[in-house]
Backbone as JSON, one array per atom type, in Angstrom:
{
  "sequence": "MSEEKSAQKSEQKIEENFPKDRVDLFPVFRTLYDLIIEFERAHAQFPKIHKYSVGKRLSTSLLMALEDVTEAIVAEDRREQALVSAIVRLEKSRILIRISHDLKAIDTKRYARFAQLIVSALAQVGGLLKVEKKRSDKVSEVVDRKNSKK",
  "N": [[-237.82, 42.47, 119.63], [-237.79, 39.79, 117.47], [-239.83, 36.62, 117.45], [-238.42, 34.64, 116.44], [-235.7, 35.31, 116.68], [-235.61, 35.47, 119.45], [-235.96, 32.76, 120.15], [-233.69, 31.46, 119.01], [-231.72, 32.82, 120.62], [-232.39, 31.57, 123.01], [-231.76, 28.9, 122.64], [-229.15, 29.07, 122.26], [-228.26, 29.96, 124.74], [-228.97, 27.49, 126.02], [-227.18, 25.79, 124.8], [-224.76, 26.81, 125.75], [-225.04, 26.31, 128.46], [-225.42, 23.51, 128.5], [-223.27, 21.79, 127.15], [-222.74, 20.01, 124.15], [-221.47, 16.78, 124.73], [-219.07, 13.98, 124.7], [-220.98, 11.89, 124.75], [-223.04, 12.7, 122.99], [-221.7, 12.36, 120.69], [-221.81, 9.99, 119.61], [-223.63, 7.93, 117.4], [-225.61, 6.08, 117.95], [-226.68, 7.04, 120.48], [-227.95, 9.29, 119.94], [-229.71, 8.32, 118.11], [-231.33, 6.58, 119.94], [-232.31, 8.64, 121.63], [-233.71, 10.34, 119.95], [-235.79, 8.35, 119.37], [-236.95, 8.0, 121.8], [-237.98, 10.51, 122.37], [-239.87, 10.8, 120.27], [-241.44, 8.54, 120.95], [-242.5, 9.21, 123.46], [-244.1, 11.3, 122.76], [-246.11, 9.91, 121.33], [-247.0, 8.16, 123.23], [-248.36, 9.67, 125.04], [-250.72, 9.93, 123.72], [-251.83, 7.37, 124.07], [-254.45, 4.95, 124.48], [-256.17, 4.94, 127.54], [-256.28, 2.59, 128.98], [-254.15, 1.26, 128.06], [-251.94, 2.88, 128.34], [-250.74, 2.94, 130.89], [-249.79, 0.39, 131.26], [-248.63, -1.33, 128.88], [-247.66, 0.86, 127.56], [-246.2, 2.55, 129.7], [-244.32, 0.51, 130.27], [-242.92, 0.14, 128.05], [-241.94, 2.7, 127.66], [-240.17, 2.92, 129.85], [-238.34, 0.89, 129.35], [-237.21, 1.84, 127.01], [-235.91, 4.05, 128.13], [-234.14, 2.97, 129.85], [-232.61, 1.52, 128.22], [-231.18, 3.66, 126.92], [-229.97, 4.76, 129.06], [-228.12, 2.54, 129.47], [-226.59, 2.54, 127.22], [-225.42, 5.0, 127.51], [-223.89, 4.6, 129.9], [-222.15, 2.66, 128.75], [-220.61, 4.21, 127.0], [-219.39, 6.07, 128.78], [-218.41, 4.6, 130.98], [-215.7, 2.67, 130.7], [-214.91, 0.27, 131.9], [-217.08, -1.15, 132.18], [-218.33, -1.47, 129.87], [-218.82, -3.57, 127.89], [-220.68, -5.11, 129.36], [-222.81, -3.33, 129.74], [-223.46, -2.76, 127.02], [-224.62, -5.34, 126.27], [-226.69, -5.39, 127.89], [-228.16, -3.15, 127.07], [-228.89, -4.25, 124.55], [-230.61, -6.24, 125.1], [-232.64, -4.84, 126.45], [-233.61, -3.22, 124.13], [-234.36, -5.31, 122.47], [-236.69, -6.3, 123.95], [-238.11, -3.95, 123.89], [-238.7, -3.77, 121.27], [-240.65, -5.9, 121.01], [-242.57, -4.99, 122.65], [-243.25, -2.54, 121.25], [-244.4, -3.78, 119.15], [-246.59, -5.12, 120.24], [-247.94, -2.63, 121.14], [-248.83, -1.87, 118.76], [-250.53, -3.92, 117.81], [-252.37, -3.7, 119.64], [-253.59, -1.37, 118.92], [-252.83, 0.94, 119.86], [-250.87, 2.61, 118.81], [-250.43, 3.93, 115.56], [-250.04, 2.44, 112.29], [-248.02, 3.93, 110.73], [-246.48, 5.13, 112.65], [-245.73, 2.94, 114.04], [-244.05, 1.68, 112.13], [-242.02, 3.61, 112.06], [-240.88, 3.61, 114.65], [-240.18, 0.98, 114.75], [-238.26, 0.94, 112.7], [-236.21, 2.68, 113.94], [-235.63, 1.4, 116.27], [-234.41, -0.97, 115.22], [-232.29, 0.11, 113.82], [-230.88, 1.19, 116.12], [-230.25, -1.19, 117.42], [-228.63, -2.44, 115.69], [-226.51, -0.59, 115.71], [-225.64, -0.76, 118.3], [-224.91, -3.3, 118.45], [-222.88, -3.29, 116.71], [-221.09, -1.77, 118.23], [-220.69, -3.54, 120.46], [-219.37, -5.54, 119.01], [-217.0, -4.44, 118.33], [-215.94, -3.82, 120.86], [-215.63, -6.28, 121.9], [-213.62, -7.19, 120.43], [-211.52, -5.56, 121.09], [-211.19, -6.21, 123.87], [-210.38, -8.72, 123.66], [-207.99, -8.49, 122.48], [-206.62, -7.16, 124.5], [-206.54, -9.02, 126.46], [-204.86, -11.05, 125.19], [-202.52, -9.53, 125.21], [-202.06, -9.42, 128.06], [-201.8, -12.02, 128.53], [-199.59, -12.76, 127.17], [-197.66, -11.11, 128.57], [-197.79, -12.31, 131.12], [-197.0, -14.92, 130.57], [-194.28, -14.55, 129.87], [-192.96, -14.1, 132.26]],
  "CA": [[-237.07, 41.42, 119.21], [-238.69, 38.83, 116.73], [-239.94, 35.42, 118.17], [-237.29, 33.56, 115.99], [-234.36, 35.62, 117.29], [-235.66, 35.1, 120.89], [-235.81, 31.3, 120.16], [-232.32, 31.28, 118.74], [-230.73, 33.06, 121.73], [-232.72, 30.49, 124.12], [-231.08, 27.89, 122.23], [-227.73, 29.44, 122.45], [-228.0, 29.81, 126.19], [-228.9, 26.06, 126.39], [-225.97, 25.07, 124.44], [-223.64, 27.3, 126.68], [-225.15, 25.63, 129.9], [-225.22, 22.02, 128.47], [-222.69, 21.69, 125.83], [-222.62, 18.56, 123.65], [-220.2, 16.32, 124.96], [-218.75, 12.73, 124.01], [-222.14, 11.1, 124.5], [-223.77, 13.03, 121.66], [-220.8, 12.01, 119.42], [-222.27, 8.41, 119.27], [-224.97, 8.04, 116.61], [-226.63, 5.34, 118.69], [-227.14, 7.8, 121.6], [-228.85, 10.28, 119.14], [-230.94, 7.5, 117.78], [-232.2, 6.41, 121.08], [-232.79, 9.87, 122.11], [-234.86, 10.75, 119.11], [-236.98, 7.34, 119.6], [-237.6, 8.25, 123.14], [-238.83, 11.79, 122.27], [-241.07, 10.49, 119.44], [-242.43, 7.57, 121.62], [-243.19, 9.84, 124.51], [-245.18, 12.06, 122.19], [-247.08, 9.03, 120.92], [-247.35, 7.64, 124.55], [-249.45, 10.79, 125.44], [-252.12, 9.75, 123.14], [-252.2, 6.14, 124.19], [-255.71, 4.88, 125.34], [-255.99, 4.92, 129.1], [-256.13, 1.32, 129.32], [-252.77, 0.73, 127.57], [-251.09, 3.95, 128.76], [-250.04, 2.59, 132.21], [-249.26, -1.03, 131.25], [-247.65, -1.51, 127.86], [-247.01, 2.1, 127.31], [-245.24, 2.71, 130.65], [-243.24, -0.45, 130.38], [-242.14, 0.37, 126.92], [-241.29, 4.05, 127.89], [-239.12, 2.6, 130.77], [-237.45, 0.04, 128.76], [-236.31, 2.69, 126.08], [-235.15, 4.94, 128.79], [-233.03, 2.12, 130.48], [-231.64, 1.23, 127.1], [-230.35, 4.84, 126.68], [-228.99, 4.67, 130.27], [-227.24, 1.45, 129.32], [-225.63, 3.07, 126.05], [-224.68, 6.19, 128.22], [-222.94, 3.87, 130.7], [-221.24, 2.03, 127.93], [-219.78, 5.21, 126.44], [-218.66, 6.73, 129.82], [-217.48, 3.74, 131.78], [-215.01, 1.68, 129.95], [-214.63, -1.01, 132.58], [-218.43, -1.86, 132.31], [-218.7, -1.31, 128.61], [-219.36, -4.78, 127.21], [-221.85, -5.51, 130.1], [-223.89, -2.31, 129.42], [-223.92, -2.97, 125.76], [-225.33, -6.54, 126.33], [-227.93, -4.93, 128.75], [-228.94, -2.53, 126.11], [-229.47, -5.18, 123.42], [-231.68, -7.07, 125.83], [-233.78, -3.86, 126.62], [-234.05, -3.02, 122.94], [-235.29, -6.44, 122.02], [-237.82, -6.21, 124.82], [-238.88, -2.81, 123.35], [-239.17, -4.15, 119.96], [-241.74, -6.64, 121.3], [-243.62, -4.09, 123.31], [-243.81, -1.84, 120.32], [-245.37, -4.57, 118.24], [-247.85, -5.21, 121.18], [-248.7, -1.67, 121.11], [-249.37, -1.71, 117.48], [-251.43, -4.76, 117.6], [-253.5, -3.13, 120.51], [-254.19, -0.23, 118.29], [-252.33, 2.04, 120.84], [-250.05, 3.29, 117.92], [-250.86, 3.51, 114.27], [-248.87, 1.75, 111.4], [-247.01, 4.8, 110.39], [-245.54, 5.32, 113.87], [-245.03, 1.56, 114.22], [-242.89, 1.6, 111.21], [-240.95, 4.51, 112.35], [-240.33, 3.08, 115.89], [-239.43, -0.37, 114.47], [-236.94, 1.28, 112.23], [-235.2, 3.22, 114.97], [-235.22, 0.2, 117.18], [-233.62, -1.94, 114.4], [-231.18, 0.78, 113.66], [-230.24, 1.14, 117.33], [-229.8, -2.46, 117.76], [-227.49, -2.72, 114.72], [-225.38, 0.28, 116.08], [-225.16, -1.23, 119.65], [-224.33, -4.63, 118.09], [-221.52, -2.88, 116.14], [-220.18, -1.29, 119.33], [-220.32, -4.64, 121.22], [-218.51, -6.45, 118.32], [-215.81, -3.61, 118.5], [-215.56, -3.83, 122.33], [-215.19, -7.67, 122.15], [-212.25, -7.46, 119.72], [-210.62, -4.78, 121.99], [-210.93, -6.89, 125.04], [-209.64, -9.84, 123.3], [-206.61, -7.98, 122.18], [-206.14, -6.79, 125.75], [-206.58, -10.32, 127.05], [-203.78, -11.44, 124.51], [-201.41, -8.86, 125.53], [-201.91, -9.72, 129.11], [-201.44, -13.32, 128.59], [-198.03, -12.84, 126.79], [-196.76, -10.61, 129.59], [-197.83, -13.39, 132.17], [-196.19, -16.17, 130.03], [-192.81, -14.32, 129.8], [-192.56, -14.15, 133.55]],
  "C": [[-238.14, 40.28, 118.59], [-238.63, 37.65, 117.65], [-238.92, 34.46, 117.68], [-236.02, 33.98, 116.6], [-234.32, 35.24, 118.81], [-235.44, 33.43, 121.04], [-234.38, 30.96, 119.89], [-231.41, 31.85, 119.95], [-231.25, 32.09, 122.86], [-231.89, 29.24, 123.71], [-229.63, 27.89, 122.43], [-227.33, 29.23, 123.85], [-228.08, 28.32, 126.63], [-227.75, 25.33, 126.01], [-224.69, 25.58, 125.37], [-223.75, 26.54, 128.15], [-225.03, 24.1, 129.86], [-224.57, 21.78, 127.17], [-222.67, 20.05, 125.3], [-221.29, 18.05, 124.1], [-219.99, 14.88, 124.38], [-220.08, 11.93, 123.88], [-222.91, 11.46, 123.24], [-222.89, 12.74, 120.44], [-221.06, 10.6, 118.93], [-223.62, 8.5, 118.65], [-225.97, 7.14, 117.28], [-227.34, 6.09, 119.83], [-228.39, 8.84, 120.86], [-230.07, 9.46, 118.57], [-231.88, 7.19, 118.7], [-232.9, 7.47, 121.68], [-233.98, 10.4, 121.24], [-236.19, 9.68, 119.25], [-237.61, 7.61, 120.83], [-238.54, 9.53, 123.15], [-239.97, 11.47, 121.34], [-241.89, 9.59, 120.13], [-243.08, 8.32, 122.75], [-244.28, 10.77, 124.02], [-246.47, 11.23, 121.86], [-247.77, 8.36, 122.12], [-248.55, 8.55, 125.13], [-250.78, 10.52, 125.02], [-252.48, 8.27, 123.23], [-253.53, 5.98, 124.86], [-255.38, 4.57, 126.73], [-255.6, 3.49, 129.55], [-254.83, 0.68, 128.95], [-251.71, 1.64, 128.1], [-250.16, 3.49, 129.92], [-249.64, 1.11, 132.26], [-248.24, -1.12, 130.28], [-246.84, -0.25, 127.66], [-245.84, 2.57, 128.24], [-244.04, 1.71, 130.68], [-242.4, -0.17, 129.15], [-241.3, 1.74, 127.18], [-240.09, 3.65, 128.96], [-238.06, 1.87, 130.16], [-236.51, 0.92, 127.77], [-235.31, 3.55, 127.04], [-233.96, 4.3, 129.42], [-231.98, 1.78, 129.41], [-230.75, 2.3, 126.92], [-229.42, 5.07, 127.85], [-227.73, 3.78, 130.02], [-226.03, 2.0, 128.24], [-224.74, 4.19, 126.69], [-223.57, 5.62, 129.03], [-221.86, 3.19, 129.89], [-220.21, 3.04, 127.37], [-218.93, 5.93, 127.6], [-217.79, 5.77, 130.61], [-216.94, 2.68, 131.05], [-215.05, 0.37, 130.68], [-215.97, -1.73, 132.57], [-219.05, -1.86, 130.81], [-219.5, -2.63, 128.01], [-220.79, -5.28, 128.02], [-223.12, -4.73, 129.81], [-224.46, -2.52, 128.0], [-224.8, -4.26, 125.56], [-226.75, -6.08, 126.89], [-228.88, -4.14, 127.63], [-229.52, -3.24, 125.05], [-230.69, -5.85, 123.97], [-232.89, -6.11, 125.99], [-234.51, -3.47, 125.11], [-234.77, -4.09, 122.2], [-236.59, -6.5, 122.75], [-238.73, -5.01, 124.25], [-239.43, -2.9, 122.14], [-240.48, -5.04, 120.2], [-242.95, -5.76, 121.81], [-244.11, -3.08, 122.08], [-244.74, -2.48, 119.28], [-246.68, -4.77, 118.94], [-248.86, -3.98, 121.15], [-249.42, -1.37, 119.88], [-250.62, -2.58, 117.38], [-252.66, -4.44, 118.52], [-254.21, -2.0, 119.98], [-253.84, 1.07, 119.13], [-251.49, 3.09, 119.87], [-250.45, 2.96, 116.53], [-249.71, 2.95, 113.43], [-247.82, 2.67, 111.0], [-246.0, 5.04, 111.61], [-244.93, 3.89, 114.24], [-243.86, 1.36, 113.41], [-241.79, 2.47, 111.62], [-240.18, 4.05, 113.57], [-239.69, 1.81, 115.68], [-238.19, -0.06, 113.93], [-235.94, 1.76, 112.97], [-234.79, 2.23, 115.96], [-234.29, -0.72, 116.37], [-232.31, -1.2, 114.22], [-230.25, 0.95, 114.95], [-229.61, -0.08, 117.76], [-228.5, -2.85, 116.91], [-226.2, -1.73, 115.3], [-224.81, -0.29, 117.44], [-224.38, -2.56, 119.43], [-223.02, -4.41, 117.53], [-220.53, -2.56, 117.31], [-219.72, -2.55, 120.18], [-219.28, -5.45, 120.44], [-217.03, -5.7, 118.49], [-215.17, -3.97, 119.9], [-214.97, -5.34, 122.6], [-213.78, -7.83, 121.64], [-211.28, -6.71, 120.51], [-210.25, -5.58, 123.26], [-210.18, -8.1, 124.87], [-208.11, -9.62, 123.05], [-205.92, -7.75, 123.58], [-205.73, -8.13, 126.58], [-205.13, -11.16, 126.61], [-202.53, -10.8, 125.15], [-200.96, -9.29, 127.11], [-201.27, -11.14, 129.51], [-199.88, -13.46, 128.12], [-197.26, -12.2, 127.85], [-196.71, -11.79, 130.71], [-196.88, -14.55, 131.76], [-194.59, -16.0, 130.06], [-192.19, -14.17, 131.25], [-192.16, -15.3, 134.06]]
}
């Protein structure tokens, strides 16, 4: 069996055991996922002096932002709160990416790529938050109308 066919079979088994669910349907999840994978590859090459300070902090911040987005997708009752938390973590990550670049822990090409992905994720999370606020405002209006009729 060729290496390519073996790799395809392995991917197929992974898909069977871990099917894509509703989390993967949200582009912001994919954006953050890709950002984390790319950053972790870069983080492995950070100078030791920055790897365990700025690098670790940035890694944690990105992972927590992904967790917040996942929570927003899965838990409707905490959606708005989770989206706001994701925005805060992404803003912190944007600053930490800039610090990493200024410390020469990442090159300009990677800095530009990470900055682009963070800006994209922020725009997507902001859009989801806007939609969620509109939805919660409509729900509040309906509840108010029902309460005023009683």
